[in-house]
TIMI-2910 file (N, C-alpha, C, CB; in pm, 1 decimal, decimal comma, always signed):
<rs>
+----------+----------+----------+----------+----------+----------+----------+----------+----------+----------+----------+----------+------+
!      n_x !      n_y !      n_z !     ca_x !     ca_y !     ca_z !      c_x !      c_y !      c_z !     cb_x !     cb_y !     cb_z ! resn !
+----------+----------+----------+----------+----------+----------+----------+----------+----------+----------+----------+----------+------+
!    +83,2 !   -117,8 !     +0,0 !     +0,0 !     +0,0 !     +0,0 !    +88,1 !   +124,6 !     +0,0 !    -94,9 !     -0,5 !   +120,9 !  Met !
!    +39,9 !   +228,3 !    -63,3 !   +114,8 !   +353,6 !    -61,8 !   +103,9 !   +417,1 !    +76,8 !    +62,5 !   +450,9 !   -171,6 !  Thr !
!   +200,2 !   +498,0 !   +114,5 !   +197,9 !   +557,4 !   +248,4 !    +72,9 !   +641,4 !   +275,8 !   +320,1 !   +642,8 !   +267,5 !  Pro !
!    +25,3 !   +716,1 !   +177,4 !    -91,1 !   +801,8 !   +202,2 !   -216,1 !   +718,7 !   +228,7 !   -114,9 !   +895,4 !    +83,3 !  Ile !
!   -231,9 !   +608,6 !   +156,8 !   -347,4 !   +521,7 !   +179,7 !   -336,2 !   +456,0 !   +317,1 !   -358,2 !   +413,9 !    +68,5 !  Ile !
!   -215,8 !   +416,2 !   +353,5 !   -194,3 !   +355,9 !   +484,9 !   -231,0 !   +453,3 !   +596,3 !    -48,5 !   +310,8 !   +500,1 !  Thr !
!   -193,1 !   +578,4 !   +581,8 !   -224,4 !   +679,0 !   +683,3 !   -374,7 !   +704,7 !   +688,8 !   -149,0 !   +810,1 !   +654,6 !  Val !
!   -441,0 !   +712,8 !   +574,4 !   -585,8 !   +734,7 !   +571,9 !   -658,3 !   +618,8 !   +639,6 !   -635,8 !   +751,6 !   +426,9 !  Ile !
!   -617,0 !   +495,8 !   +609,0 !   -677,4 !   +378,9 !   +673,8 !   -648,7 !   +382,0 !   +823,9 !   -623,8 !   +247,3 !   +611,0 !  Val !
!   -528,0 !   +421,1 !   +862,0 !   -492,9 !   +430,0 !  +1003,4 !   -578,1 !   +531,4 !  +1077,7 !   -347,3 !   +465,8 !  +1018,4 !  Gly !
!   -603,4 !   +646,1 !  +1016,0 !   -688,5 !   +747,6 !  +1078,8 !   -830,7 !   +695,4 !  +1093,9 !   -688,0 !   +877,8 !   +996,3 !  Ile !
!   -880,6 !   +626,0 !   +991,9 !  -1015,0 !   +568,5 !  +1000,1 !  -1023,0 !   +465,1 !  +1112,3 !  -1054,2 !   +504,2 !   +865,8 !  Ala !
!   -921,7 !   +380,2 !  +1122,2 !   -919,3 !   +279,6 !  +1229,2 !   -912,3 !   +347,7 !  +1365,6 !   -799,3 !   +183,2 !  +1211,2 !  Val !
!   -833,3 !   +452,9 !  +1377,0 !   -822,4 !   +526,2 !  +1502,9 !   -957,1 !   +584,5 !  +1544,1 !   -718,2 !   +637,7 !  +1491,0 !  Leu !
!  -1026,3 !   +646,1 !  +1449,7 !  -1157,8 !   +702,2 !  +1480,3 !  -1256,1 !   +594,1 !  +1523,2 !  -1212,7 !   +777,2 !  +1359,5 !  Leu !
!  -1253,4 !   +480,2 !  +1455,5 !  -1342,7 !   +369,9 !  +1492,4 !  -1309,7 !   +319,0 !  +1632,6 !  -1332,2 !   +254,8 !  +1389,8 !  Ile !
!  -1180,8 !   +304,0 !  +1662,3 !  -1141,3 !   +257,1 !  +1795,4 !  -1188,9 !   +352,0 !  +1905,0 !   -989,5 !   +241,3 !  +1802,8 !  Leu !
!  -1174,6 !   +481,8 !  +1880,7 !  -1209,3 !   +579,5 !  +1983,7 !  -1360,6 !   +598,2 !  +1994,3 !  -1142,1 !   +713,5 !  +1954,1 !  Ile !
!  -1428,7 !   +614,1 !  +1881,5 !  -1571,3 !   +645,6 !  +1884,3 !  -1656,5 !   +522,3 !  +1912,2 !  -1613,3 !   +708,5 !  +1752,7 !  Ile !
!  -1632,4 !   +415,9 !  +1838,4 !  -1720,4 !   +298,1 !  +1848,6 !  -1685,2 !   +208,8 !  +1967,3 !  -1713,2 !   +216,5 !  +1720,3 !  Arg !
!  -1556,1 !   +183,3 !  +1986,1 !  -1514,6 !    +88,5 !  +2089,1 !  -1468,0 !   +155,3 !  +2218,1 !  -1405,0 !     +1,8 !  +2036,0 !  Phe !
!  -1469,7 !   +288,5 !  +2223,9 !  -1434,8 !   +365,9 !  +2343,2 !  -1296,5 !   +332,1 !  +2399,0 !  -1538,5 !   +343,3 !  +2450,1 !  Lys !
!  -1201,4 !   +309,6 !  +2307,0 !  -1063,2 !   +283,8 !  +2347,6 !   -999,4 !   +417,1 !  +2385,5 !   -981,9 !   +212,5 !  +2233,1 !  Val !
!   -917,3 !   +416,7 !  +2488,3 !   -844,5 !   +536,4 !  +2527,8 !   -766,4 !   +588,9 !  +2407,2 !   -749,2 !   +506,9 !  +2647,6 !  Asn !
!   -766,0 !   +719,9 !  +2388,6 !   -702,9 !   +779,7 !  +2270,7 !   -553,5 !   +748,4 !  +2263,4 !   -723,8 !   +930,5 !  +2271,3 !  Ala !
!   -484,2 !   +749,3 !  +2376,0 !   -341,0 !   +720,1 !  +2375,4 !   -315,6 !   +576,0 !  +2332,5 !   -280,3 !   +745,7 !  +2514,1 !  Phe !
!   -394,3 !   +483,3 !  +2385,5 !   -379,5 !   +342,3 !  +2348,2 !   -413,2 !   +324,4 !  +2200,5 !   -470,4 !   +252,0 !  +2436,1 !  Ile !
!   -518,9 !   +391,9 !  +2154,7 !   -556,0 !   +384,0 !  +2013,5 !   -445,9 !   +436,1 !  +1922,6 !   -683,5 !   +461,4 !  +1988,7 !  Gly !
!   -386,9 !   +549,0 !  +1958,8 !   -276,5 !   +604,3 !  +1880,1 !   -157,9 !   +508,9 !  +1876,0 !   -233,0 !   +739,1 !  +1937,2 !  Leu !
!   -129,5 !   +446,9 !  +1988,3 !    -18,8 !   +352,3 !  +1994,3 !    -45,7 !   +231,0 !  +1905,6 !     +5,4 !   +307,8 !  +2138,7 !  Leu !
!   -167,4 !   +175,9 !  +1913,1 !   -202,4 !    +60,2 !  +1830,7 !   -198,7 !    +93,5 !  +1681,9 !   -340,5 !     +8,6 !  +1868,6 !  Leu !
!   -253,7 !   +209,0 !  +1646,1 !   -256,4 !   +248,3 !  +1505,0 !   -115,4 !   +277,3 !  +1454,8 !   -346,4 !   +371,7 !  +1484,9 !  Val !
!    -31,8 !   +338,5 !  +1536,2 !   +105,6 !   +364,8 !  +1491,6 !   +182,3 !   +234,9 !  +1470,3 !   +179,1 !   +452,8 !  +1593,6 !  Ser !
!   +158,0 !   +136,1 !  +1554,9 !   +220,2 !     +4,7 !  +1534,0 !   +169,7 !    -56,4 !  +1404,2 !   +190,9 !    -90,1 !  +1653,1 !  Ile !
!    +39,3 !    -49,1 !  +1381,6 !    -18,3 !   -104,6 !  +1258,8 !    +33,9 !    -37,1 !  +1133,5 !   -168,0 !    -93,4 !  +1262,6 !  Gly !
!    +43,4 !    +94,9 !  +1135,4 !    +93,8 !   +167,6 !  +1018,6 !   +240,7 !   +133,6 !   +994,0 !    +76,6 !   +320,0 !  +1037,9 !  Ile !
!   +317,9 !   +126,5 !  +1100,7 !   +459,2 !    +90,6 !  +1085,4 !   +477,1 !    -47,4 !  +1025,5 !   +529,5 !    +97,2 !  +1219,0 !  Gly !
!   +400,1 !   -144,1 !  +1073,9 !   +408,4 !   -279,5 !  +1019,6 !   +359,7 !   -284,3 !   +875,1 !   +326,9 !   -376,3 !  +1105,4 !  Leu !
!   +255,2 !   -207,4 !   +843,9 !   +203,1 !   -204,9 !   +706,5 !   +303,8 !   -144,2 !   +609,4 !    +71,9 !   -126,2 !   +701,0 !  Ala !
!   +390,3 !    -57,6 !   +658,6 !   +490,9 !     +4,5 !   +572,7 !   +621,0 !    -74,8 !   +567,4 !   +519,2 !   +144,7 !   +620,3 !  Gln !
!   +622,5 !   -191,5 !   +630,0 !   +737,2 !   -279,4 !   +615,7 !   +842,2 !   -271,3 !   +724,3 !   +800,6 !   -252,4 !   +489,5 !  Gly !
!   +815,4 !   -199,9 !   +831,3 !   +910,7 !   -194,9 !   +941,9 !   +901,6 !   -324,0 !  +1022,8 !   +884,3 !    -71,4 !  +1032,4 !  Leu !
!  +1014,0 !   -368,6 !  +1074,0 !  +1012,7 !   -482,4 !  +1165,3 !   +991,4 !   -430,4 !  +1306,9 !  +1145,1 !   -565,0 !  +1155,1 !  Thr !
!   +961,2 !   -521,9 !  +1400,3 !   +943,3 !   -478,0 !  +1538,6 !  +1070,8 !   -415,2 !  +1593,9 !   +900,6 !   -595,6 !  +1626,5 !  Phe !
!  +1185,0 !   -465,2 !  +1551,6 !  +1311,8 !   -408,3 !  +1596,0 !  +1330,8 !   -264,7 !  +1551,1 !  +1425,6 !   -491,7 !  +1545,6 !  Gly !
!  +1282,0 !   -231,1 !  +1433,6 !  +1290,5 !    -93,6 !  +1383,1 !  +1176,3 !     -8,1 !  +1436,9 !  +1288,8 !    -92,6 !  +1229,6 !  Glu !
!  +1063,5 !    -72,0 !  +1463,8 !   +941,9 !     +1,0 !  +1500,3 !   +948,9 !    +60,9 !  +1640,4 !   +822,2 !    -90,6 !  +1490,7 !  Leu !
!  +1001,4 !    -13,6 !  +1734,9 !  +1003,5 !    +32,1 !  +1874,0 !  +1083,2 !   +161,8 !  +1890,9 !  +1062,1 !    -76,4 !  +1963,6 !  Val !
!  +1205,1 !   +173,6 !  +1838,3 !  +1276,7 !   +301,3 !  +1853,8 !  +1207,6 !   +418,8 !  +1783,8 !  +1417,3 !   +287,5 !  +1800,1 !  Pro !
!  +1143,3 !   +392,2 !  +1671,0 !  +1073,1 !   +499,7 !  +1599,9 !   +957,9 !   +551,8 !  +1684,6 !  +1020,8 !   +450,3 !  +1462,8 !  Val !
!   +880,0 !   +460,9 !  +1743,3 !   +767,2 !   +502,5 !  +1827,2 !   +817,9 !   +571,0 !  +1953,8 !   +678,6 !   +381,0 !  +1863,7 !  Ile !
!   +924,2 !   +518,9 !  +2013,1 !   +981,8 !   +582,0 !  +2132,4 !  +1026,4 !   +724,4 !  +2103,2 !  +1100,1 !   +500,0 !  +2184,5 !  Gln !
!  +1089,6 !   +743,7 !  +1989,4 !  +1136,7 !   +877,7 !  +1953,5 !  +1018,9 !   +971,9 !  +1932,2 !  +1224,1 !   +872,3 !  +1826,7 !  Lys !
!   +916,7 !   +926,5 !  +1860,4 !   +800,6 !  +1011,4 !  +1834,0 !   +722,6 !  +1044,9 !  +1959,3 !   +709,6 !   +944,6 !  +1735,3 !  Gly !
!   +693,9 !   +945,2 !  +2040,4 !   +618,5 !   +967,7 !  +2163,6 !   +702,4 !  +1047,5 !  +2262,3 !   +574,6 !   +833,6 !  +2226,3 !  Val !
!   +829,1 !  +1015,4 !  +2271,4 !   +916,3 !  +1085,8 !  +2364,9 !   +929,3 !  +1233,2 !  +2333,7 !  +1051,9 !  +1023,0 !  +2365,4 !  Gly !
!   +942,6 !  +1266,7 !  +2205,8 !   +955,8 !  +1408,6 !  +2171,3 !   +825,9 !  +1483,3 !  +2197,2 !   +997,2 !  +1424,6 !  +2024,5 !  Ser !
!   +712,9 !  +1419,3 !  +2171,0 !   +584,0 !  +1484,1 !  +2195,8 !   +558,5 !  +1498,5 !  +2345,3 !   +470,2 !  +1404,5 !  +2130,4 !  Thr !
!   +579,4 !  +1392,2 !  +2420,8 !   +553,5 !  +1397,6 !  +2564,3 !   +653,3 !  +1486,4 !  +2637,0 !   +556,9 !  +1258,2 !  +2623,0 !  Leu !
!   +772,0 !  +1502,7 !  +2581,6 !   +869,1 !  +1591,7 !  +2643,2 !   +817,9 !  +1734,7 !  +2647,9 !  +1001,0 !  +1585,9 !  +2568,1 !  Gly !
!   +760,5 !  +1781,1 !  +2539,7 !   +703,6 !  +1915,7 !  +2536,1 !   +577,9 !  +1924,2 !  +2621,6 !   +671,9 !  +1956,6 !  +2392,1 !  Tyr !
!   +494,7 !  +1820,9 !  +2616,5 !   +371,8 !  +1822,0 !  +2695,2 !   +401,2 !  +1818,4 !  +2844,6 !   +283,6 !  +1704,0 !  +2656,8 !  Leu !
!   +502,2 !  +1743,2 !  +2884,5 !   +535,2 !  +1733,2 !  +3026,3 !   +572,8 !  +1870,0 !  +3082,1 !   +649,8 !  +1633,1 !  +3048,1 !  Ala !
!   +644,8 !  +1947,8 !  +3005,2 !   +681,8 !  +2081,6 !  +3049,9 !   +557,9 !  +2168,5 !  +3067,8 !   +778,4 !  +2146,7 !  +2950,2 !  Leu !
!   +469,2 !  +2168,1 !  +2970,6 !   +347,9 !  +2249,8 !  +2978,0 !   +258,6 !  +2203,1 !  +3092,7 !   +270,7 !  +2244,2 !  +2844,7 !  Val !
!   +238,7 !  +2071,5 !  +3104,6 !   +154,2 !  +2019,7 !  +3211,9 !   +215,4 !  +2045,3 !  +3349,0 !   +130,5 !  +1870,5 !  +3193,0 !  Leu !
!   +345,3 !  +2030,2 !  +3359,6 !   +411,5 !  +2055,9 !  +3487,2 !   +398,2 !  +2200,9 !  +3530,1 !   +557,7 !  +2018,5 !  +3478,5 !  Gly !
!   +422,9 !  +2292,6 !  +3437,8 !   +409,0 !  +2434,7 !  +3470,9 !   +263,6 !  +2470,6 !  +3499,7 !   +462,7 !  +2521,7 !  +3356,7 !  Leu !
!   +170,9 !  +2408,9 !  +3428,7 !    +28,5 !  +2431,8 !  +3455,5 !    -11,2 !  +2382,5 !  +3593,5 !    -57,0 !  +2363,2 !  +3349,9 !  Gly !
!    +42,6 !  +2268,5 !  +3634,3 !    +13,0 !  +2215,8 !  +3767,8 !    +69,4 !  +2307,0 !  +3876,1 !    +69,9 !  +2073,9 !  +3783,4 !  Ala !
!   +188,6 !  +2359,3 !  +3852,7 !   +247,6 !  +2452,0 !  +3949,5 !   +162,9 !  +2578,1 !  +3960,1 !   +392,2 !  +2488,0 !  +3909,6 !  Ile !
!   +122,3 !  +2632,2 !  +3846,7 !    +38,2 !  +2751,8 !  +3847,5 !    -94,8 !  +2724,0 !  +3916,3 !    +14,2 !  +2801,8 !  +3704,5 !  Leu !
!   -153,8 !  +2607,0 !  +3889,8 !   -279,2 !  +2569,8 !  +3955,8 !   -262,2 !  +2559,4 !  +4106,2 !   -331,0 !  +2437,8 !  +3900,7 !  Gly !
!   -150,6 !  +2501,9 !  +4150,0 !   -124,2 !  +2492,9 !  +4293,5 !   -109,9 !  +2629,8 !  +4357,8 !     +0,8 !  +2411,8 !  +4318,4 !  Gly !
!    -44,1 !  +2720,5 !  +4287,8 !    -28,7 !  +2857,0 !  +4339,6 !   -164,4 !  +2925,1 !  +4350,2 !    +65,6 !  +2939,6 !  +4249,3 !  Ile !
!   -249,8 !  +2906,0 !  +4249,5 !   -382,8 !  +2966,9 !  +4253,1 !   -468,2 !  +2909,5 !  +4365,6 !   -453,2 !  +2947,2 !  +4119,5 !  Leu !
!   -458,1 !  +2780,0 !  +4390,3 !   -534,7 !  +2718,1 !  +4498,8 !   -487,2 !  +2771,7 !  +4633,1 !   -521,5 !  +2563,9 !  +4494,7 !  Val !
!   -356,7 !  +2782,4 !  +4651,1 !   -302,2 !  +2831,0 !  +4777,7 !   -335,1 !  +2977,7 !  +4802,5 !   -152,3 !  +2811,4 !  +4780,4 !  Asp !
!   -344,0 !  +3056,5 !  +4695,9 !   -369,5 !  +3199,5 !  +4713,3 !   -517,2 !  +3229,9 !  +4736,3 !   -320,3 !  +3275,8 !  +4592,1 !  Ser !
!   -602,6 !  +3134,6 !  +4710,2 !   -745,0 !  +3153,7 !  +4738,8 !   -815,5 !  +3197,1 !  +4619,4 !   -767,2 !  +3252,0 !  +4847,7 !  Gly !
+----------+----------+----------+----------+----------+----------+----------+----------+----------+----------+----------+----------+------+
</rs>
């Protein structure tokens, strides 16, 4: 399959998992990313570092924002 068709099918599967089967969005994204990687010919040995790099870079930025938001929320709660 061409990469664009694989991605379109992956997005459709993700939507079905989240909307119809009520799968957690993070778990759904992880499952679909594994499926797309395998459909594009990656082996499990190649797939794991790719997913780690993608998730790690995204969560690295989110962790900073969430951490600072939690600190700000704590300050607001303490100040009344």
